[in-house]
N, C-alpha and C positions, 0 to 999 in steps of 0.2 A: 347725851352730852358730847360736844364737839371734841375731836381728837386734838391733842397737843402736837406741836411740830415734830418732836422726836418720835412720837408714835406713828405719825403719818409717813415718816421716812422709812418705816419698816417695810421691806420688800414684799413680804407676804400680804400685809394690809393693803399696800398699793395694788397688788395683783387682784385681790378680792374686789376692791373698789372699782378697778377697771372693768372687771366682769359685770359688776352691778351697773356701771355706766352704760352698758349696751341696752339695758332695759329702760333706764332713765337717763337719756343722753344730754339733757339740759338741766339747768338750775330750775327752770319752770316745771319740768316734768317731775323732778325730785320733790320740789316744794308742794306741788299739787297732790302727790301721793301721800306726803306727810299730813296734809290737811285732811285728806280722806280717811286715813288710818286713825288720826286723833279723834275724828268724829265718831268712828265706829266704836272706839273704846268707851264712849259715853252712852252707847245704846244699852237697853236692859239686857241682862243675861238671857240666852236662849233656854228654852225649856228642855230638860232631860227627862226621859221616861225609862224606868227600870222595870224589867220583867224577869221572872225566873220560873224554871220547871214547867215548861209549856206541855211537855209530854204528848206531843202529837195531837192535841185538841185544837185543831186549826180554826174551827168556827169561832170559839171563844177568843182565841188569840187574835184573829183578824178583826173581830168586833172591838176588842180592847185597843188595837192599833187605830181603828177608825174613829173611836170616840176619845182617844188619848186619855184613857182612864178617867173619863168624866170631865176632862179639861175643856172640851168643846161645849158640853152641856153647861158648864159653869159660865163660860163666856156668853152663851145665848141668854142665860138667866140674867147676867149682869147688864147685857145690852138692852134687853126688851122688858125686863122687870115686870111691871103690871100692865104694860101696853099690849101684851099678847096673853091670851089665856094659856093655861098649862097644856091643854091639848094641842094648841097651835105651836107652842114651843117644842113639844114632843114631836110633832109632825116635821118641824123644821130640822130638828136634830136627825131624824130618820132620813130625811132627804139628803143631808150632808153625808151621812154614813153610807147610804145605799142609793145614790142618785138614779142609776139606770132602772133598778127594780121599782123604786118609789114612783118614778114618772109613769111607768106602765099602770100602776094602780090608780094614780091621779086621773089619767085619761079615761079610765073605766067609769069614774063616778063624777067628774067635774063637768058642770054644764057650761060654764064660761071660762074656757081654758086660757084665753088671752089675758083675762083679768087675773087669773091665778098666776100666770107667768110673770106679769108685772110685779105683783106683790112678792112672789118668791125671789125674783132676781134682786129687787131692792133689799130684801132681808139678807140674802146671801152676800151681797156687796158689803153691807155693814159688818157682817161677821168676818169676811175676808179682810176688810180694812183693819179690824181689831187684831186679828192674828198676825197680820203683816207689819204691824206697827213696831215690832222689835227689830226689824231688819232694815238694811239699807235698800234704797230703790233698786240698786244694781242686783242685790241678792234676790229680791222678790222677782225682778224681771227675768233672771236666769231660771226661775222655777215656774214660769208661766208657759202654758202650751203655745206653740208658735201660731196656731190659727187664731187665737184670741188674745195674744199678748198685748197688742196695742189697745184693744177695747177694754180689757180688764184694768190696764194701767190708767186709762182715762177715767174709768168709773171709780177706781180707788182714790184718785187724787182730785176729783171734782165732787161737788155736793149739791143736792137739790136745795139745801138751805141757802145757798148763794143764788139770789134771784136772777143774777146775770147768767148763771150757768144752768139753771133749772131746766129750761127748755132744751138745752144741749144734751143734758143727761137723759132726759125723757125721750129725746129723739133717738139716742143710741139704743135704748131698751126697746123702743117701738120698732126700730129697724131690725134688731136681733129677732124679734117675734115675727115680723112681716116677711122676712126672708126665709123663714122656716128653720132657723138655727137655734131656737130657744133651748131645745133638749140638749144639743151638743154644748151650748154655752153653760147650761146649769151643771152638766156632768163635769165640765172642765173646771169651773170655779169651785165646785165641791171638792174635787181632787186637790186643788190648790190649798183649800182650807185645811184638809187633812194633812197635807205636806207641811204647811207652815205652823201647824199647831204644836209640832214636836220638832226640835232642832236636832236631837241626838237620841238614839235608842240604845239602851244597854240590856243585853240578854245575859243573865247570870247563870247560864248553863241549862242543860237537859231539854233540848228540843225533842229528843227521841224517846220512843217506847211508851207503852200503855195505850195511848190514843191512836186513832186511825189514820191521821194525816200528817205525819212528820215531814214527808216529802213536800206537802203543800206549804207547810210552814217555811221550809227551806226555800221553796220557790218565791214565796212572799218576801223573805229576808233578802234574797239575792237581788231583788229589784228595789229594795228600800233605799231611800236617799242617803242615810248616814247611820251606821250602826256598828256595834262591836259585840263580841260574845266571849265570855269567860267560860271555857269548856267545863261541862259537867261530867259526872261519871257515866251517864247513859250516852252522851255524845262520844266520849272516849271509847266506849264499847263498840259503837258503830265505826269509829275511825280505826279501831283495831281490826274489826272484821274486814273493812275495806283494804287494810294493809296486808291482809293474808293470815291473821291469827285465827286458827281454827277454833280455839276455845271461845274466842269472842263471837265467831260466826254461830256457834252452838247456842251461846247465851242470847244473842239477838233473836234467833228463831224460837228459842224456848219461851222468852218473854212475850213474843208475839202470839204464840199459841196459848200461853197462860191466860192472856187477856182477850183471846179470840179477836185479835186485831192484825189480820194479815195484809191489810190494804197497802201499807207502806212497803212491805216486802214484795208483794206480788204485783200490785197495780203501779206503785211508785217506781220500783227498781227492777221489776221483771225477774225476781228471784224465783226459780222453778222449784216448787215443793212437791211435785207429783211423785218423784222417786222416793222422797221421804214418806209420803202417804202409803205408797205401795209396800215399802220396806216395813213400816209400822203395822200395817194390816196383816202381813205375812208373819211377822215375828211375834206380835202380841194378839193374835187372833182370838185366843180364849181367855185373855186377861182383861177384866173390866177396867183396869187402870183408873180406879176410883179416885186415887190421890191426885190424878192429873186432869180431872175434869176442869174445863176453862172457867174462869171467873167472868160472869156476864152481868151487865147492868139491868137488863130487862128479863123477866121470866121466860117470855116466848121468843127471845132473841135468836135461839138456835133450836133446831129439831134434835131429838134424842140421837138420831143417826149421826148428825154432824158433831154433836158433843162427843160421842163415842170415838169417832174418827180423830177428832182433835186430841182427845185424851191419849190415844195410842201414839199419835205423832209426837205429842208432848213428852211422853215417857221415853220414846225411842231417842229423841234428840237429847234429853236430859242425861240418860245413861252414857251416851257418847260424850257429852260434855264432861261428866265426872271423870271419865277415862282420860280425855285429852288434858284436862286441867291437872290431873295427877302427874301426867308425863312431863308437863312444863314445870310443876313444882319440884319434881325430882331432878329435873335438869338444872334448876337454880336453887340449890339447898340454902344459899346465902339469904334467900327471902324468908326463911324460917316458916314455910307454910306446908311442909310435908305432913303435918298432923291433920291437914284437911283432906288427905287421901282416904276418905272413909269407905271406899269400896274394899280397901285392904282390912278394914276394921270389922267387917261383917262375918258372922258365923253363919254361913249359908245353910248348914244342916239344921241348926236350931232357930234360924230366923231372928237373930239378935245382932245388935251393933254396939260396939264399945266406943263411947265418946267421952273424951277427957277423963278416962279412967273408970267410967261407970257404964255398965251394960244395960241396954234398953231393948225391949221387945219391939220388933219392927211391925209396921202396919201390914206390910206384905214383903215377900222375899222372892218374887218371881223374876229372875234375871237370866233369860235363855241365852243372852249373848255374852255372859260373863263366865270365864274360866276361873274358878276360885283359886287356882294355883298362880294365875297371872291375870288378876282382876282388871288391870289397867290396859290390857292389850285389846285393840280393836279386832273384830272378826274381819275376814276378807270382805264380807258384804258391807260392813260399817265403813271400812276403808274406801271402798268403791263409792259409797254414798257421799262420804266427806269430800272425795275428789270432785264429784259432780257439784256439790254445794259450793266448794271453794272456787271452782271455775265460774259458777253463776255470779258470785260476788266479784270475782276478778274482772269479768267482762261487762259488768253493769255500768254503762256510760254515764247514766244520770247519777248513780251513787257516787262515782268518782268525781263528777262535776260538783256535787254538793260537798264532798270532802275537801275539794280545792277551795270552795267558798268558806268552809270552816277554818281552814288554815290561813286564808287571806285575811279574814276578819277576826280571827280568834286568838286567844292566848290563855295561859294559866291564870294570869291576874292582870289587872290594869289599875293604874292610878290616874284618876281624872277629877280635876277640880277639888283636890284634897279629900277624895273618897277612894278608899282601897276596895276594889271589887274582886271577888273570887267566888267560886261556886259553893264550896263546902267548909273547909277548915284549914287551919295552919297547925301541923303536928306540934304538940307541946308535951313536956315531961309531966310527971305527977306533981311537980313543984310549980308548974305554970311557966316554965322556961322553954325557949325554942328547942325543939328536939332535932337532933341530927339523924338523918335517914340515909341509908346507903342506897344509891340508885345505880351506880356502876360498882362492880366488884372492887372493894377497897377504897371507894370514894364516897364520903359522907357530906351532906349539906343540910342546912337548916334555914327556915324562914324564906326570905327573898331569894337567896341563892338556890335553895331547894326547888322552888317553883320555876326559876329561870332555867335550871339544868334539866328539869323534867320536860319543859317545853322544847328545849333543844333536842332531847331524846325523841320526843314525839315527832318532831319534824324530820329527824334522821330516818325514821321508819318509811317515809315517803320519798326519800332521795335515792334514786337508783344508782348514782355514782358513788355512794358511800361504800366503804369497805364491807364486804358481805357479812362478816362475823358480827360487826357492830350493828348493822342494819337488822340482822336476825334477832339480836338481843333487844333492840328497840321494839321490834314487833312483839316479842315475848312479853315485854314490860307492860304492854297494854293490859294484860291479865292482872298484873299486880296493881296497876292503877284502878282497876275495876273492883278488886276485892281484897287488896292487901291492907293489913292493919294500920300501917303508917302512911298509906296513900292519902294525900291531901284532898282527894276526891271521894274517899270513902270514910276513912278515919274511924273504923270500928274494929273491935277485937277479931271478929270473924264474920263471914257471910254464911248464914245457916240454911242455905237453899236445900241441901240434902236432908237435914233434920226436919224441915217443914214438910217435905214430901213423905218421909218414911217413918218418923218417930212421933208418936202421939203426945208424949210428955212435952208440954210447952216450955218447960224450963230449958230444954235444949234449943229452943227457937230464939232465945235471947241473943241479941247482938250488942254487947256493951260498947257504948260510945267512947271515943278518945277523950283525952284530957281537955281538948279545946272546948268541948261542950260543957265541961264543968266550970271553966274559967271565963267563958265568953260574957258572963254577966258582971264580971269584975272590971271596973273602970281602969285600974292600974295595969291589968294584963292587956286590955285592949290598947291602952296607951303604949305599952311596951312593944306590941306588935306593930302599931303604926310607926313608932320610932324606928324599928328595925327595917321598915320598908321606905324610910325617909319621907314619910307623909307628915307634913308640918302645917301649922296654922291653927287658929283657935277653933274653927268649925270643921273638924276632920272626923271622918267616920269610916267604919267597916260596913260594907253592904254585901250580904250573901244570901243564898237560898238553901237548897238541898233538903233540909229537914222541914216537913210541914209543921205549921204552928197550930197546936191543938187549942183553939179558942174555946171549945166546949169544956175543956178542963181548966180554963182560966189562964192559959199561957199568953204572955205578952210578946209581940214581935219586936218591941223596942227594948234593948238591953243596955247594960252598963251606963245607965243614966243618959241614954240617947246617943251614945257613941257607936253603937252597933245596931244594925237593923236587919232582921231576917224577913225576906220577902218571897218565900216559896210561893210561887204563883197559884198553886193549888188548882191548876187548870184540869188536871186529871180527875175524871169523875170517880175513879176508884178511891180517891182520898176524901171525897165530900162527907161521907158518913163519919169518917174518922176524925175530921177536923171541925166539922160543923159549918164550914164556909167554903167558898171557892178560892180562898187564898188572898194574897195581897199584891198590889203593885205600888210603885213609888213614883211620885212626880216631884222634880226639883226645878222650880222656876225662880224668877228673880226675887221673889219675896220669901222663899224658904222651901222646906220639905213638906209634902203632904203625902201621908200614907193612906192608900185607898183599899178598903176591905170590900171584897166582892161576894155577892150571892151567886149561886150557880146560874150560868147562861143557859137559857132554854133552847133556842135555835135561831138561826139566821132568818128562817121563815117567819117566826113570831116577831122578830125585831123589825122586819119590813112591813108585815101585814097589820100587826097590832101596835107597832111603835114601842114595843117593850125594850127596855135597855137593861144592861146588867145593873141590878140594884147595888149601889155602892154607898159605903159610909166613909167619909173622909175625916181623917184625924190630922191635925196640924202637929207635926213632930217638932219642927224648929222654925221659928219666925225670925228673919233677919232684922237687925236694928235699922238697916237702910236697904233700899232696893239695890240688889246686886247689878253691877254693870259688866259689860264684856271685859273691862279692865281688870275685874276681880277673878277672871277665869284663866285657865291654861292657854286658851286662845288669845286672851288679852296679853299674856306674857310674850307669846310669839309675835303679836302685832307690835308690842312695845320694842322688842328686839329689832324688828324691821324698821321702826321709826328711828331707833338709835343708829342703825346702819345708814339710813338715808341722811340723817343729820351729819354723819361723818362724810358722806359723799358730797353734801353741800359745802362742807368745810374744805374738802379737797378741790372742788370747783373754784371756790372763791379765793383760795390761796394759791392756785396755780399748780397744784400737784397733778391734777387731771384736767384736760381741756374739754370744754363742752363740744358736743358733736353737732355738725350740720346735717347729719344723715337723715334726720326726721324731716327736715325742710326739703331736702333734695328728693326724698321719696315721694313727696306730695306733688312735685313739679312734673 
């Protein structure tokens, strides 16, 4: 709406419009931009893709990115219907997902390669035309590879159905093939299809731990076109380790050993575990360390010798972890976690441990590095080992590069298009009200303020110009975020790592969940949380991960009448037997939400050679009454604000408050 005269005379507004006039120096420039922006508002909303709990399973993660949780397969089915056989559509999808590898296989068996090229390129152009239809030509052009930008644009905007252009299009494809550029062109257009199939990727936490390739996932994300991450507890653990928190370093190594997945540590980040192996073999030479044998997916995955070595390393780092955690808990009694110092609760003579007032027989009580009088004190050898491990984490260039990416793209929560995104929970009282949590001594916060201040504290740990005492507290706080009862990333009464290793009675293994998990199926509570975060609108939701959905037990990922969705990706193979599936992903396009339930991914090799895809079941969660446009999104609000500013600039030009510039014309002369 145009400004009135008294508003336009405001000095600040005049100054802002003068700055804007440098970009749009004439009435024509401003009017043209308004026309462009108004047109964009009427385009269909871009597709958003939600993933969670990747846990280092890079092959399944990369495949889900490539197939856009079945979105590309859906478009291929819609486009080709009964005109292609199922096998042909499957082959086309595989080509789009893995063009380089699929081309090699085609060349091995195809007798008329030129004919195959013709058909494949025609099909790919149709798919590319479909996925690009949501965007302006300008946006599509910016995402085209320079070598083929002009050619792809011509093919996208011309059709063989037009008899006057049929020969023109055919000539372009003939020339691509005759000049030996068919492979390069197919790879380029397949990458464009993958890029345009998803407008924005949301990762709801937990890139790290359990699986073998978290560093590969991070490399993939770092080069992805548009994404954000809401940090998970496992991400925070690695961020804490990178910041210098020794308890986090121990936990990171312990989990890697527990699941026998050292690739991210050793191959990805160059963390040297040789000293740990030497220390463990010397210290626990006669200890079978049965409780610490690694969890493996395949029976013959490790030799007995390797299993035994890993078990000893696993026990060695776990004992050090329990000591360092106790030191930090004692340093911060305000956290109320000193009861978790269970090395102090052991009767080393009788081999028992007292937990929550009850005494239990321990599975084993061999602790050669523990002085019962001072159980939390590291031995000189343990101190030396931790100094070396601390140094390895400190100097890992790639680890710190990935942590910078985490900080750049990440946050504790995000509000995007009326959806509140976070990893795990919002701390609540037993009455379902927002719970105040102390994060600085004497300072308590709840809900949105809690998450905002935790994020500030996390960032403080990486700021070297921060006051040292505050920075040290921020580094310590990573441990609370990992296992503290009121941590929004954990939200359980306790983490029973010690009990699971040393006490057979499974009642001690229980980790009671916080009140959020009791109330998350209550629509009124979900509305209260959304209100507290200022998320408004008729179609608003909470979307989070963290807790695997137990489909085999009848659990539903859609809660509170559709207002809350749990999409733990279930990528980690360790969860598959427990949940019965490989988790969920979520797609939010212009027509509504689709929840995709996945079966386990076999391998990239099977996907390429056999054309196997992740078997998915799609459930429509919410269908919009009308197709959403860009105008209905957060981006649309930004564009509308830009239009309003340009309208004000037009008013200023036409009423003489600001003069049009001839600079543009002069620059052309």
